LUMKE-403139 format. One line per 5 residues: number of its first residue (from 1); for each residue x, y, z of N, C-alpha, C. Coordinates in steps of 0.02 Angstrom, whole numbers, plus 50000, padded with zeros to 5 digits. Each point is the difference from the previous one (the first is absolute). Example, Ala and Ser with C-alpha at 12.3 -4.5 7.8 and 13.67 -1.06 7.14 Angstrom:
1> 50660:49716:50390:49955:50059:50000:50045:50060:50000  49982:50053:49964:50042:50059:50003:49961:50055:50037
END
This chain:
1> 49491:53567:48275:49962:49974:49945:49992:50052:49945  50044:50048:49998:49998:50048:49945:50072:50020:49984  50007:50030:49943:50064:50023:49976:49994:50074:49986  50044:50040:50028:49997:50072:49989:50057:50021:49955  49983:50044:49953:50049:50027:49953:49993:50075:50001
6> 50056:50035:50007:50000:50073:49996:50031:50018:49934  49964:50039:49960:50026:50016:49934:49984:50071:49979  50037:50022:49951:49990:50068:49974:50014:49999:49926  49966:50045:49964:50011:50005:49928:50062:50040:49983  50023:50042:50046:50060:50039:49987:50038:50010:50066
11> 50062:50021:49994:50040:50011:50060:49981:50065:50035  49960:50043:49968:49982:50064:50029:49936:49998:50042  49962:49946:49996:49937:49996:50038:50005:49945:50052  49959:50007:50052:49998:49951:50053:49967:49936:49974  50021:49946:50029:49973:49935:49979:49932:49986:50030
16> 49963:49958:49968:49935:49979:50025:50006:49929:50027  49958:49985:50047:50001:49933:50030:49949:49957:49964  50023:49946:49973:49956:49951:49967:49999:49937:50044  49942:49975:50015:49994:49940:50041:49968:49945:49958  50036:49944:49996:49974:49942:49965:49975:49951:50053
21> 49937:49986:49998:49970:49954:50049:50005:49928:49977  50015:49956:50047:50000:49929:49986:49940:49968:50034  49973:49950:49969:49944:49962:50029:50029:49935:50027  50036:50005:50055:50038:49944:50027:49955:49944:50024  50024:49939:49994:49964:49941:50022:49994:49999:50076
26> 50041:50040:50035:49998:50001:50073:49943:50043:50028  49967:50039:49957:49943:50040:50024:49946:49953:50025  49968:50018:50054:49949:49958:50031:49943:49984:49951  49979:50050:49962:49946:49989:49952:50020:49949:49946  50063:50004:49978:50023:49952:49949:50005:49930:50029
31> 50022:49994:50062:50005:49934:50032:49930:49969:50007  49952:50042:50019:49931:49976:50007:49972:49980:49932  50011:50041:49949:49975:49984:49933:50032:49936:49973  50064:49991:50014:50034:49939:49977:49971:49939:50034  49985:50004:50065:49971:49943:50036:49929:49986:49975
36> 49961:50053:49988:49933:49991:49974:50001:49968:49930  50048:50021:49960:50007:49970:49934:50017:49925:50007  50045:49984:50046:50018:49930:50012:49939:49959:50021  49962:50028:50046:49940:49964:50024:49948:49993:49944  49990:50053:49963:49951:49998:49946:50017:49949:49947
41> 50062:50001:49976:50021:49951:49950:50002:49930:50030  50020:49994:50064:50001:49935:50032:49931:49968:50003  49951:50039:50019:49931:49974:50003:49973:49985:49930  50015:50043:49953:49979:49988:49931:50031:49936:49973  50066:49991:50011:50034:49940:49977:49974:49937:50035
46> 49984:50006:50064:49975:49942:50037:49931:49980:49974  49956:50049:49992:49933:49984:49975:50002:49976:49928  50045:50026:49960:50003:49981:49930:50050:49944:49986  50028:49971:50053:50053:49949:49991:49980:49942:49954  49940:49973:50005:49982:49944:49956:50008:50017:49925
51> 49991:50062:49983:50007:50021:49930:50070:50027:49986  50024:50043:50046:50064:50034:49990:50060:49952:50002  49994:49946:50037:50057:49954:50007:50024:49972:49934  49955:49997:49950:50019:49972:49935:50043:50049:49960  50005:50062:50022:50040:50050:49964:50070:50007:50030
56> 50012:49969:50058:50065:50005:50034:50034:49932:49998  50062:49996:49976:50033:49935:49995:50007:49962:50066  50018:50034:50054:50009:49966:50065:49938:50012:50043  49951:49956:49994:49936:50008:50036:50008:49995:50075  50040:49953:50023:50011:49991:50072:50035:50061:50030
61> 50050:50026:49965:50035:50060:50023:49953:50060:50001  49957:50005:49951:49952:50055:49995:49953:49999:50061  49974:49942:50018:49955:49994:50058:50038:50016:50064  50061:49976:50006:50042:50014:50059:50012:50076:50005  50015:50032:49944:50012:50073:50000:49938:50039:50019
66> 49942:49977:49978:49937:50034:50018:49994:50002:50076  50010:49944:50033:49994:49998:50073:50056:50038:50035  50061:50000:49971:50055:50038:50029:49984:50075:49999  49968:50023:49947:49982:50071:49994:49942:50015:50048  49950:49958:50001:49942:50012:50043:50018:50001:50074
71> 50050:49959:50020:50022:49999:50070:50059:50046:50012  50013:50046:49955:50050:50054:50007:50071:49976:50008  50016:49942:49972:50070:49977:50001:50037:50025:49938  49962:50013:49947:50029:50025:49937:49954:50053:49971  50026:50033:49948:49961:50049:49962:50003:49978:49927
76> 49953:50022:49960:50002:49982:49930:50061:50030:49965  50020:50061:50021:50057:50033:49970:50048:50022:50055  50063:49982:49992:50052:50019:50048:50064:50019:49963  50055:50006:50036:50064:50020:49970:50034:49941:49966  50042:50016:49950:50033:49949:49959:50071:49984:50023
81> 50034:50047:50030:50071:49992:50015:50015:49945:50051  50064:49986:50008:50021:49951:50049:49996:50030:50071  50018:49960:50050:49993:50023:50070:50042:50062:50015  50059:50006:49970:50042:50059:50012:49968:50063:49974  49971:49997:49941:49968:50060:49972:49934:50015:50035
86> 49964:49948:50021:49936:50011:50034:50011:50034:50068  50058:49991:50029:50015:50031:50065:50001:50076:49995  50012:50026:49941:50002:50073:49990:49933:50030:49979  49949:49958:49996:49934:50022:49979:49951:49996:50058  49942:50033:49993:49949:49996:50054:49979:49927:50010
91> 49979:49986:50061:49978:49932:50017:49928:49989:49976  49992:49953:49953:49934:49979:49978:50000:49924:49998  49942:49970:49994:49995:49927:49997:50034:49974:49937  50027:49939:50004:50029:49970:49939:49947:49993:49947  50019:50009:49938:49952:49999:49946:50003:49936:49959
96> 49943:49982:49973:49997:49944:49953:50025:50025:49932  49980:50059:49982:50025:50033:49940:50044:50058:50021  50040:50025:49954:50043:50058:50014:49993:50050:49942  50017:50063:50011:49998:50048:49945:50044:49980:49941  50052:49960:50012:50044:49978:49946:49966:49949:49954
101> 49946:49969:50023:49964:49951:49960:49967:50030:49938  49991:50065:49999:49969:50032:49942:50045:49997:49938  50064:49985:50010:50046:49998:49944:50005:49931:49968  49973:49949:50032:49997:49934:49971:50066:49963:49992  50053:50026:50029:50064:49965:49997:50039:50014:50064
106> 50052:49961:50011:50041:50009:50060:50044:50062:49991  50002:50040:50053:50039:50062:49999:50058:49996:50049  50054:50038:49989:50055:50002:50048:49976:50032:50066  50034:49983:50055:49981:50024:50066:49997:50076:50004  50047:50035:49968:49999:50074:50005:49939:50029:49966
111> 49977:49969:49946:49938:50024:49967:49939:49986:50044  49999:49941:50031:49945:49984:50046:49997:50051:50057  50058:50019:50026:50003:50049:50054:49972:50068:49976  50018:50021:49941:49974:50063:49973:49924:49997:49993  49975:49945:49973:49928:49991:49990:49965:50000:50068
116> 50028:49966:50049:49971:49999:50067:49998:50069:50031  50053:50039:49991:50002:50067:50029:49947:50046:49969  49992:49995:49934:49948:50040:49967:49931:49977:50024  49990:49935:50006:49936:49973:50025:49986:50026:50071  50051:50000:50043:49991:50022:50069:49987:50076:50005
121> 50032:50039:49958:49992:50073:50003:49935:50024:49968  49982:49968:49945:49942:50024:49961:49947:49946:49995  49977:49976:50057:49952:49946:50002:49931:50023:49975  49971:49959:49958:49931:50010:49978:49965:49933:50002  49940:49997:50026:49964:49938:50005:49985:49971:49931
126> 49991:50044:49951:49987:49978:49932:50060:49961:49972  50059:50018:50023:50061:49965:49980:49996:49926:50021  49977:49986:50060:49992:49932:50024:49948:49962:49958  49944:50033:49986:49947:49969:49960:50026:49982:49931  50034:50047:49968:50028:49987:49933:50050:49942:50001
131> 50041:49998:50052:50050:49947:50005:49967:49932:50010  49948:49997:50041:49965:49937:50011:49970:49974:49935  49970:50044:49960:49972:49978:49936:50054:49983:49949  50055:50037:50002:50055:49988:49952:50036:49934:50014  50012:49985:50063:50039:49940:50019:49954:49946:50029
136> 49941:49995:49976:49948:49955:50025:50025:49928:50009  50036:49974:49951:50022:49930:50002:50051:49986:50054  50030:50052:50029:50050:49990:50052:49971:50000:50071  49934:50005:50006:49969:50004:50067:50005:49935:50040  50020:49947:49968:50007:49936:50034:50071:49985:50024
141> 50047:50042:49986:50069:49983:50019:50013:50007:50073
END
């Protein structure tokens, strides 16, 4: 979960070791935070459904997704790529939204794979929160 680089400013001096840390989605703390975020938003959406449902085009899908997340069958945010590309990534629950949704248009599979890899290596819970607010209308799909 880190990348090491040995470098030197000149050929006459010894190199220094630089370590770049990744905040991988596979870390136990990140998995726990992601599940807590799912539960928190799931409960919020369930309690606020009578009001929030008017902001999402597919109300029935939105309610179904709330229960899928609360019962740990899905997550609010998951990977975007197809099954072949997902096989090369860490195992997480299927997502209702994906990191590629922040771009608002359909992307080629190779771009989705790159976005998924960055998401998996440098996971931040704030990233999920921002994506949920940015792609709000897609929560019912």
